[in-house]
C-alpha positions in Angstrom: 36.0 -4.0 26.6 34.9 -7.4 28.6 37.1 -10.9 26.2 34.3 -12.4 23.4 32.6 -9.4 22.8 31.9 -7.4 19.6 31.9 -4.2 18.7 28.6 -1.9 17.8 27.1 -3.0 14.8 27.7 0.6 13.6 23.8 0.4 11.8 21.7 0.8 15.3 22.0 4.2 16.2 20.5 5.0 13.0 17.5 1.9 13.3 16.8 3.5 16.5 16.3 6.9 14.6 13.9 5.2 12.5 12.3 3.5 15.0 12.0 5.9 16.6 10.3 8.1 13.5 6.8 5.4 13.7 6.2 5.2 17.7 4.0 8.1 17.7 0.9 7.0 17.4 0.3 10.7 15.3 2.6 9.6 13.3 1.7 5.9 12.3 -2.0 7.7 11.5 0.0 10.3 9.3 2.1 6.9 7.6 -0.6 4.9 7.3 -3.3 7.8 5.2 -0.7 8.1 2.9 -1.0 4.1 2.3 -2.9 5.9 -0.4 -0.3 6.8 -2.9 -1.8 10.5 -2.9 -0.5 13.8 -1.9 -2.1 15.0 1.6 -1.4 19.0 2.6 -1.1 19.7 6.3 -4.6 20.5 7.5 -6.5 17.1 5.8 -3.7 14.9 7.7 -4.3 17.5 10.9 -8.0 16.3 10.4 -7.6 12.9 10.4 -5.0 12.5 12.9 -7.4 14.6 15.7 -4.6 17.2 16.4 -3.6 20.4 15.6 -2.3 21.5 12.7 0.7 23.5 14.4 1.4 19.7 16.1 0.9 17.8 13.3 3.6 20.4 11.2 5.7 19.3 13.8 5.6 16.0 13.4 5.7 16.2 9.6 8.7 17.6 10.2 10.9 14.8 11.5 8.9 12.6 8.9 10.4 14.8 6.4 13.7 14.6 7.9 13.8 11.3 8.6 13.7 10.4 4.9 10.4 8.4 5.5 8.0 11.7 3.4 8.8 13.6 0.5 7.2 17.5 1.0 6.1 19.9 -1.8 4.9 23.1 -2.1 2.4 24.9 -4.2 1.7 28.3 -3.8 0.5 28.4 0.1 -0.1 25.1 0.4 2.6 22.4 1.5 1.3 18.5 0.7 3.5 15.7 2.1 3.8 12.0 0.6 5.3 8.7 1.3 9.1 9.5 0.3 9.0 6.1 -2.2 7.5 2.6 -3.0 10.9 1.4 -0.1 9.2 3.3 2.6 5.5 2.7 1.7 7.3 -0.7 2.0 8.4 -0.3 5.9 4.7 0.8 6.8 2.9 -1.7 4.8 5.2 -4.8 6.7 5.2 -3.1 9.9 1.8 -2.9 9.6 0.9 -6.3 8.9 2.1 -7.3 11.7 0.4 -5.4 13.8 -2.3 -8.5 15.9 -5.7 -8.3 14.3 -7.3 -8.2 18.1 -5.7 -4.7 18.4 -5.6 -4.1 14.5 -10.2 -4.1 13.7 -12.1 -1.8 16.0 -15.7 -2.5 16.1 -17.5 0.6 13.8 -19.4 2.6 15.7 -21.9 3.7 13.2 -23.3 2.7 10.2 -21.5 5.1 7.8 -18.3 3.6 10.1 -19.2 -0.6 9.3 -19.7 0.8 5.5 -16.6 2.7 5.2 -14.6 -0.6 6.7 -16.5 -3.3 4.7 -15.2 -1.4 1.2 -11.9 -0.9 2.5 -11.8 -4.8 2.9 -13.0 -5.4 -0.3 -10.8 -3.4 -2.3 -8.2 -0.5 -1.9 -5.5 0.3 -2.4 -2.1 0.0 -0.9 0.6 2.6 -1.6 0.8 2.0 -5.8 -0.8 -1.7 -5.7 -4.5 -3.6 -4.9 -4.7 -4.8 -2.0 -8.3 -6.6 0.2 -10.4 -8.6 -0.9 -9.4 -7.8 -4.6 -5.9 -7.7 -3.9 -5.7 -11.2 -3.1 -8.2 -12.7 -5.6 -6.5 -10.9 -8.7 -3.0 -12.5 -6.8 -5.0 -15.9 -6.6 -6.2 -15.9 -10.8 -2.1 -15.1 -11.3 -1.3 -17.7 -9.3 -4.0 -20.5 -11.6 -2.8 -19.3 -14.6 0.7 -19.4 -14.3 1.1 -15.3 -14.6 3.1 -15.9 -11.0 5.3 -18.4 -9.5 5.1 -19.2 -5.6 7.7 -21.4 -4.8 10.0 -19.0 -3.1 8.7 -15.6 -3.0 6.2 -13.9 -6.0 8.0 -14.2 -9.3 6.5 -13.5 -12.6 6.9 -16.3 -15.5 7.5 -15.6 -19.2 3.8 -16.3 -18.9 2.9 -13.5 -17.5 5.3 -11.0 -18.4 3.8 -12.2 -22.0 0.1 -11.2 -20.1 1.3 -7.7 -19.2 2.4 -7.2 -23.1 -1.1 -8.5 -24.4 -3.4 -6.7 -22.1 -1.4 -3.2 -22.8 -0.6 -2.7 -19.4 2.7 -1.2 -19.5 5.4 -2.9 -17.3 9.1 -0.8 -15.8 11.1 -4.4 -16.3 14.8 -1.8 -15.9 14.1 0.0 -12.5 15.3 -1.3 -9.7 12.2 -2.7 -8.1 11.8 -5.7 -8.0 9.0 -6.9 -10.8 7.3 -8.3 -8.1 6.8 -8.8 -4.5 4.3 -10.2 -1.6 3.1 -8.0 -0.2 0.9 -9.1 3.9 -2.7 -7.9 3.3 -4.1 -6.4 6.7 -7.2 -7.3 6.3 -6.8 -11.0 4.5 -3.9 -11.9 6.5 -2.5 -13.4 3.0 0.1 -11.6 0.5 -1.1 -10.0 -2.7 0.8 -9.0 -5.6 2.5 -6.0 -4.6 6.6 -4.7 -6.6 6.6 -2.7 -10.1 4.2 -5.3 -11.5 1.1 -5.1 -8.9 1.8 -1.0 -9.5 1.9 -1.0 -13.0 -1.5 -3.3 -12.4 -3.2 -0.8 -10.6 -1.5 1.9 -12.0 -3.8 0.6 -15.2 -6.7 -0.5 -13.2 -7.4 2.9 -11.7 -6.8 4.8 -15.7 -8.9 2.7 -17.5 -11.5 2.6 -14.9 -11.8 -0.9 -14.2 -11.5 0.8 -10.4 -12.7 3.8 -9.2 -11.9 5.3 -5.7 -14.9 5.6 -2.9 -14.6 7.5 0.1 -12.4 9.9 1.5 -9.5 6.9 1.7 -8.3 3.6 0.0 -11.4 2.3 -0.6 -11.5 1.2 -4.3 -14.7 -0.8 -6.2 -14.5 -2.9 -9.5 -16.9 -1.0 -12.1 -18.6 -2.8 -14.8 -15.4 -2.3 -17.0 -12.9 -3.8 -14.8 -15.4 -7.1 -14.2 -15.3 -7.8 -18.2 -11.9 -7.2 -17.9 -10.8 -8.8 -15.0 -12.9 -11.7 -16.5 -11.3 -11.8 -19.6 -7.8 -11.3 -19.0 -7.7 -13.1 -15.3 -10.9 -15.6 -15.4 -12.0 -14.3 -12.8 -16.1 -14.2 -11.8 -18.2 -10.8 -11.3 -19.3 -12.4 -8.4 -16.3 -12.6 -6.4 -15.5 -8.8 -6.8 -18.6 -7.5 -4.9 
């Protein structure tokens, strides 16, 4: 060994294996699709990625073995989902680093244009709200003193009380951070993630403040949601449309 050289970091091999899992366009397409937080069948993912079912099965096996996906079986059907919030965070963070010019493709049809606009307006990002909706909500939290953004994202005492007042269950004892910044790939600004982001998104869907539209991650705010967000966060309805 040359003088002054240090031994290789033992994590290097593991990091190489992990990045190798993602460094395939088919597997990357599956990971991005699963950011909707739901479980997909192997057949659904194969159609989404545009590959044969046998080819997709091999890719899914690698992702499950590598710990990025979790597998569930119900009868003859095989379902997969992102393994956990940390796996989702990894995919989100990497996707947000893709250069905007390469990430956005001009829509070829009116349907694609409509779907793309809906995704940019509001969507789920694994288990929290993203797109313009996520940014508007995050800005409202900040403006009302519920979220501190001085050094990262942190809920204030007022923010914690806000969740209680709104009747939104917030897990304060888990290992997941209460608030985390997630860079939004369409808005290029951070939105609220973490346990607080997940709790808000879950409540918004359960209370039908938002409803899913289309077959991807897009959501739209309902009339009920507009009223609730106006009363609780002072967000004007027109901003959400």
